[in-house]
C-alpha positions in Angstrom: 13.9 16.0 7.8 11.7 16.9 10.5 14.7 18.8 12.1 17.5 20.7 11.0 20.8 20.5 13.1 22.1 23.8 14.2 25.9 24.0 15.2 26.8 27.3 17.2 30.3 28.4 17.5 30.2 27.5 21.3 28.9 24.0 20.6 31.6 23.1 18.3 34.1 24.5 20.7 32.6 22.5 23.6 32.7 19.0 21.7 36.1 19.8 20.4 37.2 20.3 24.1 35.3 17.1 25.1 37.0 15.2 22.4 40.5 16.6 23.6 39.8 15.5 27.1 38.9 12.0 26.0 42.1 11.7 24.0 44.0 13.1 27.0 42.4 10.5 29.4 43.2 7.9 26.9 46.9 9.0 26.9 46.9 9.2 30.8 45.5 5.6 31.1 48.4 4.4 29.1 51.2 5.8 31.2 51.6 4.8 34.7 53.3 7.9 35.9 50.4 10.0 34.6 47.8 7.6 35.8 49.1 7.6 39.3 48.1 11.0 40.6 44.7 10.6 39.1 44.3 7.3 40.8 45.0 9.2 44.0 42.2 11.6 43.1 39.8 8.8 42.7 40.7 7.4 46.1 39.6 10.7 47.7 36.0 10.5 49.0 35.3 14.2 48.8 36.8 14.6 45.4 34.7 11.6 44.0 31.6 12.9 45.5 32.2 16.2 43.8 33.2 14.7 40.7 29.7 12.9 40.5 27.9 16.2 41.0 29.9 17.9 38.3 29.3 15.0 36.1 25.5 15.7 36.4 26.1 19.6 35.4 28.3 18.3 32.6 25.6 15.8 31.1 23.0 18.7 31.2 25.3 21.1 29.5 26.2 18.8 26.8 22.6 17.8 26.2 21.8 21.6 25.9 24.7 22.0 23.5 23.1 19.7 20.9 20.8 22.2 18.9 18.3 21.9 16.2 15.5 23.8 14.5 12.0 22.2 14.2 10.4 22.0 10.7 7.3 24.1 10.5 4.0 22.1 10.1 2.6 22.2 6.7 6.0 23.1 4.9 6.6 21.3 1.3 8.8 18.3 1.5 10.9 19.5 -1.5 11.5 22.8 0.2 11.2 22.5 3.9 11.1 25.5 6.2 12.2 25.4 9.9 11.4 27.4 12.7 13.6 30.5 13.8 13.5 29.3 17.3 16.7 27.1 18.2 16.0 24.2 20.6 18.3 21.6 22.1 18.1 17.9 23.2 17.7 19.0 26.7 14.4 21.1 25.6 13.2 17.8 24.0 13.7 15.9 27.1 12.0 18.3 29.6 9.1 18.4 27.5 6.5 20.5 28.9 8.6 22.2 31.5 9.6 24.6 28.6 6.2 25.2 27.2 3.9 25.7 30.5 4.0 29.4 30.7 1.8 31.2 33.4 0.7 34.8 33.2 3.3 36.2 35.6 4.9 35.4 39.1 3.7 32.4 41.1 5.5 31.0 44.1 7.1 27.6 44.3 4.6 24.7 44.2 1.8 27.1 44.2 -1.5 26.8 42.3 -2.3 30.5 42.2 -0.8 33.5 41.0 1.4 35.6 43.5 -0.5 38.9 43.1 -4.1 39.5 43.4 -6.2 40.5 40.2 -9.7 41.3 39.4 -11.4 38.1 38.5 -15.1 37.2 37.6 -16.6 34.8 40.2 -20.4 34.1 40.4 -21.3 36.9 38.1 -19.4 39.4 40.1 -15.9 41.0 39.7 -13.7 40.4 42.8 -10.1 40.8 43.6 -8.5 37.5 44.5 -5.6 35.3 43.5 -6.4 33.6 40.1 -5.6 29.8 39.5 -2.5 29.0 37.4 -3.2 27.4 34.0 -0.7 24.6 34.7 0.7 24.7 38.2 -1.9 22.4 40.3 -4.4 22.4 37.4 -5.1 18.8 38.1 -6.4 19.6 41.6 -10.3 20.6 42.2 -9.5 22.9 45.2 -6.7 24.2 47.3 -7.2 21.8 50.2 -5.8 19.1 48.0 -2.3 20.7 47.3 -0.6 19.6 50.4 -1.4 16.0 50.4 -0.8 15.7 46.5 2.7 17.4 47.0 3.4 14.9 49.9 2.3 11.9 47.9 4.4 13.1 44.8 7.6 13.5 47.1 7.1 10.3 48.6 6.9 8.7 45.3 9.9 10.4 43.9 11.8 9.3 47.1 10.8 5.7 46.6 11.6 5.8 42.9 15.0 7.3 43.7 15.7 4.8 46.3 14.7 1.9 44.1 16.9 3.1 41.3 19.7 3.4 43.7 19.4 0.1 45.3 19.3 -1.4 41.6 22.5 0.4 40.7 24.0 -0.8 43.9 23.1 -4.4 43.2 24.7 -4.1 39.7 27.9 -2.5 41.2 28.0 -5.4 43.7 27.4 -8.3 41.2 30.2 -6.6 38.8 32.7 -6.2 41.6 32.0 -9.8 43.1 32.6 -11.1 39.6 35.5 -9.1 38.9 37.4 -9.8 42.1 36.1 -13.3 42.3 35.1 -12.9 45.9 31.8 -13.8 47.8 29.1 -11.2 48.1 29.1 -11.4 51.9 33.0 -10.6 51.8 32.5 -7.7 49.4 29.7 -6.2 51.4 31.9 -6.4 54.4 34.6 -4.6 52.8 32.3 -2.0 51.3 30.8 -1.3 54.8 34.1 -1.0 56.2 35.8 1.0 53.4 38.4 -1.3 52.4 37.8 -1.6 48.8 40.7 0.8 47.8 38.2 3.4 46.4 35.6 5.3 48.0 32.6 3.0 47.3 30.5 4.1 50.1 30.7 7.8 49.0 30.0 6.8 45.4 26.8 4.9 46.4 25.7 7.5 48.9 26.0 10.4 46.5 24.5 8.6 43.5 21.4 7.7 45.7 21.0 11.1 46.9 21.2 12.5 43.2 18.6 9.8 42.2 16.3 10.7 45.0 16.5 14.5 44.4 15.9 13.8 40.8 13.0 11.5 41.3 11.2 14.0 43.8 11.9 17.0 41.4 10.6 15.0 38.5 7.4 14.0 40.3 6.7 17.5 41.5 7.5 19.2 38.1 4.9 17.0 36.5 2.2 18.9 38.2 3.8 22.1 39.7 6.3 24.8 39.0 8.7 23.4 41.6 10.8 26.8 41.8 8.0 29.1 40.9 7.8 31.3 37.8 9.2 34.5 36.8 7.8 37.8 35.7 6.7 36.5 32.4 5.4 33.1 33.7 8.3 30.9 32.8 9.4 28.1 34.9 12.3 29.0 37.1 13.5 25.5 37.5 13.7 25.3 33.6 15.6 28.7 33.5 18.0 27.5 36.1 18.9 24.1 34.3 19.4 26.0 31.1 21.7 28.4 32.7 24.1 25.4 33.4 25.4 25.4 30.0 26.4 29.3 29.9 28.2 28.7 33.3 30.0 25.6 31.9 30.8 27.5 28.5 32.2 30.4 30.3 34.2 28.2 32.8 35.8 26.1 30.0 36.1 28.1 26.8 37.7 31.0 28.7 40.2 28.6 30.0 41.1 27.5 26.5 42.1 31.2 25.9 43.9 31.6 29.2 46.2 28.6 29.0 48.2 29.2 25.8 48.8 32.9 27.0 49.7 32.0 30.5 51.8 28.9 29.8 53.7 30.3 26.9 54.4 33.8 28.3 54.9 32.8 31.8 57.4 30.1 31.0 59.2 32.2 28.6 59.7 35.0 30.9 61.1 32.7 33.5 63.3 30.5 31.3 64.7 33.1 29.1 64.9 36.1 31.5 66.7 39.1 30.1 64.8 41.4 27.7 62.2 38.6 26.9 61.2 38.7 30.8 61.1 42.5 30.7 58.7 42.7 27.7 56.4 40.1 29.1 56.1 41.8 32.5 55.5 45.0 30.8 52.7 43.4 29.0 50.8 41.9 31.9 51.6 44.9 34.1 49.8 47.3 31.6 47.0 44.7 31.2 46.6 44.6 35.1 46.5 48.3 35.2 43.3 48.5 33.0 40.0 47.8 35.0 38.8 44.4 33.9 35.2 45.4 33.9 35.7 48.5 31.6 37.8 46.4 29.0 35.1 43.7 29.0 32.5 46.2 28.6 34.2 47.9 25.6 34.7 44.7 24.0 31.1 43.5 24.4 29.9 46.7 23.2 32.1 46.5 20.0 30.8 43.1 19.3 27.2 44.2 19.9 27.8 47.0 17.5 29.1 44.6 14.8 26.2 42.4 15.2 23.7 45.1 14.9 25.5 46.3 12.0 25.5 42.8 10.1 22.4 41.2 10.9 22.6 39.2 7.7 25.5 37.1 9.4 23.3 35.8 12.2 19.9 34.3 11.1 18.5 33.6 14.4 18.5 35.1 17.9 20.4 32.2 19.3 23.2 32.9 16.9 23.6 36.5 18.1 23.6 35.5 21.5 26.2 32.8 21.0 28.6 35.1 19.3 28.4 37.4 22.1 28.9 34.5 24.6 32.0 33.6 22.6 33.4 37.2 22.5 32.9 37.4 26.3 34.9 34.1 26.7 37.6 35.4 24.6 37.9 38.9 26.4 37.8 37.2 29.8 40.5 34.8 28.9 42.7 37.7 27.6 42.4 39.6 30.8 42.7 36.7 33.2 45.9 35.1 32.2 48.3 37.2 34.1 47.8 35.6 37.6 49.0 32.1 36.3 51.7 33.5 34.1 53.4 35.2 37.1 53.0 32.0 39.0 54.7 29.9 36.2 57.4 32.7 35.7 58.4 32.3 39.4 58.6 28.5 39.2 60.6 28.6 35.8 62.9 30.9 37.3 63.8 28.4 40.1 63.7 25.5 37.8 66.2 26.7 35.1 68.9 26.9 37.9 68.6 23.2 38.8 71.4 20.9 37.9 69.7 18.7 35.3 68.6 21.8 33.4 72.0 23.5 33.5 73.3 20.0 32.4 71.0 19.9 29.5 71.9 23.4 28.3 75.7 22.5 28.6 75.2 19.5 26.4 73.7 21.7 23.6 69.8 20.7 24.0 67.6 23.1 22.4 65.7 25.4 24.5 62.2 24.1 23.1 63.3 20.5 24.3 64.4 21.8 27.7 61.1 23.5 28.3 59.1 20.5 27.0 60.9 17.8 28.9 62.0 19.5 32.1 60.4 22.8 32.7 56.7 22.2 31.7 56.4 18.7 33.4 57.4 20.2 36.6 55.0 23.1 36.4 52.1 21.1 35.0 50.5 20.6 38.4 50.3 24.2 38.9 48.5 24.7 35.6 46.0 21.9 36.4 45.1 23.3 39.9 44.6 26.7 38.4 42.4 25.6 35.8 40.1 23.7 38.4 40.2 26.7 40.8 39.8 29.4 38.3 36.8 27.5 36.8 34.8 28.5 40.1 35.8 32.2 39.7 34.8 32.5 36.0 31.2 31.1 36.8 31.0 33.7 39.5 32.5 36.4 37.2 29.7 35.8 34.7 27.1 36.2 37.2 28.8 39.7 38.4 29.1 40.8 34.8 25.6 40.0 33.7 24.3 41.6 36.8 25.9 44.9 35.8 24.9 44.5 32.2 28.0 43.7 30.3 27.7 39.9 30.6 26.0 37.5 28.2 23.2 38.6 25.9 20.0 39.3 27.9 18.0 36.8 26.0 20.3 34.1 27.0 19.7 31.9 29.9 22.2 32.6 32.8 22.3 32.7 36.3 23.6 36.2 36.1 20.6 37.3 34.2 18.4 35.6 36.8 19.9 37.7 39.5 19.8 40.8 37.3 16.1 40.3 36.6 15.4 39.4 40.5 17.1 42.4 41.9 14.3 44.8 41.4 11.6 42.4 42.6 13.3 42.2 46.1 11.9 45.8 47.0 8.4 44.8 46.4 6.0 43.5 48.7 5.7 40.7 49.2 9.2 39.7 48.1 9.7 37.7 45.0 12.7 35.7 46.3 12.6 32.4 44.4 14.4 33.5 41.2 17.3 34.8 43.3 17.2 31.6 45.5 17.2 29.4 42.5 20.2 31.1 40.8 22.2 31.0 44.2 21.5 27.4 45.0 22.4 26.2 41.5 25.7 28.4 41.4 26.5 27.2 45.1 26.2 23.6 44.1 28.4 23.9 40.9 31.1 26.1 42.5 31.2 24.1 45.8 31.6 20.6 43.7 34.4 22.3 41.5 36.2 23.7 44.7 35.9 20.4 46.5 37.3 18.5 43.5 39.9 21.1 43.0 41.2 20.3 46.6 41.6 16.7 45.8 43.4 17.5 42.6 45.8 19.8 44.3 46.6 17.4 47.0 47.3 14.7 44.5 49.3 16.8 42.1 51.2 19.1 44.2 54.5 17.4 45.1 54.9 19.5 48.2 51.7 18.0 49.5 53.2 14.3 49.1 56.4 15.4 50.6 54.6 16.5 53.8 52.6 13.1 54.1 
């Protein structure tokens, strides 16, 4: 084989989570009372637009979770040897964006280094800005850069618009055939927003994503769109690779948080008495410990374990991955208390309702009461907390990596980007693009998650429905 598949711990957990989500979606689709709230979410233009943006991030993260190692050239067929570098399907798709390294910093869309150096010119040594090896290498002189950037931008814009028009045509043809109406009538309903779902928002958002993607793809073929970092690596590539880290932190941490929060929170509110006292004591003690110190201690313990057992981790990616997994676990252990308190309060209220008291009087088991009456009535709180906490976890990773107790320094993450850029803000001229890129990608992901969370909250919170 030319490649050797590599399954990291976080890769396996990510795809197990994906499978669970697909099974849950299949189950929801078969039951009307579960399908109705999600249909309400799908009818909200802001939520659907945010979901499309989130889908782009998720696709990139999934492609970056399919890892492999390339076979070394010249290795025998009967005993193949593979590179120690772990790549992903995303790396293969971006091609030269990963391999075209410059010497050091260069500004976005530049064709010269950001700092002057001594270079040989006409037999003399002068101090000037050297040309980049790859950025703008197809140009003969600097005067051609702006027209070339404009041409590539227009080309990407046209390609994105053409792709958007084609997708809109396919959507219109499919809808006309499905609803058995005329094209003119469907277009009229689409323009007036009478289709029952936010078709205009979907078309506009998809078109914008295609346009942005087309422009970036055209510019990235000849330039470093977001510049390069200290070691000359493309900042756009680093930003895209950091998406997986943010998604893993936001999702896998939730897997640790939910069982603790749901189980202990509902148990404390439903059983009360000594069970409530013990659980309250546990999360009160946990809250009294500074979270950063607890996370730092856990990360240091894992780091010592990795260094003491190097034979268990054959690649740098495996070592960085186990530290990422440990970070997810410890963040989950320290972040369940808020949701548990909320579920405890709701369970205290629900256990006093008539139908719960009646079920207890008829001898129904506690497990059945919790499963049939308590949990379904607090599920909307769990779902809302999941979506809202996702944004906080993404930002928490950036803060922890900034202070040096987050993910491994060799791993791509927005926190490591910010940490690497902070010292460069004091230099003259300022190297701003690495910090700006991390901020822009984090802002897009967190904003989309928050807007989607608003739609989910409005659809699932029964109090919202009662006020309408």
